[in-house]
VOGU-3710 file (C-alpha; in Angstrom, 3 decimals, decimal comma):
1> matttwvkes> 14,348/27,212/-23,190  14,221/24,692/-20,340  10,906/23,179/-19,376  9,837/22,304/-15,867  8,805/18,681/-15,367  7,275/19,181/-11,926  4,834/21,500/-10,208  6,070/23,539/-7,257  4,299/22,644/-4,004  1,798/25,190/-2,735
11> afgiwflntd> 1,928/26,659/0,767  -1,129/24,562/1,643  0,575/21,428/0,312  3,708/22,064/2,354  1,583/22,610/5,469  -0,490/19,477/4,799  2,573/17,281/4,324  3,665/18,257/7,838  0,388/17,308/9,524  -0,580/14,161/11,401
21> vwldrvlkra> -3,423/13,701/8,899  -0,883/13,189/6,105  1,186/10,826/8,209  -1,668/8,734/9,647  -4,298/8,761/6,898  -2,159/8,804/3,770  1,471/7,840/4,241  1,103/5,043/6,816  -1,826/3,551/4,899  0,139/3,595/1,639
31> indlmgmlpq> 3,165/1,971/3,296  0,950/-0,726/4,832  -0,593/-1,399/1,413  2,871/-1,740/-0,129  3,968/-4,069/2,656  0,942/-6,257/1,923  2,034/-6,576/-1,712  5,578/-7,678/-0,870  6,483/-11,167/0,257  7,366/-11,189/3,969
41> kkhyllfsil> 11,055/-11,817/3,284  11,253/-8,718/1,035  9,929/-6,142/3,530  13,480/-4,896/4,024  13,394/-3,579/0,437  10,620/-1,138/1,251  12,421/0,053/4,364  15,602/0,569/2,315  13,700/2,686/-0,196  12,106/4,738/2,577
51> vvaeashyny> 15,463/5,376/4,247  16,994/6,573/0,970  13,960/8,763/0,238  14,079/10,268/3,720  17,808/10,979/3,421  17,414/12,606/0,006  14,593/14,790/1,367  17,004/16,469/3,774  19,786/16,962/1,224  18,006/19,686/-0,772
//
């Protein structure tokens, strides 16, 4: 018997992830915090990760 290692997103969660609140209050703030932890010359690493994550999101 296979076990699930993740929890399926609820309808509310899917809606929330598509709101400006999620983008402005959560995601942008988290990205800015990560940028503050990286040395200036390594900011491209975070952008590379975000591009790969964005691309994989649309390949489901």
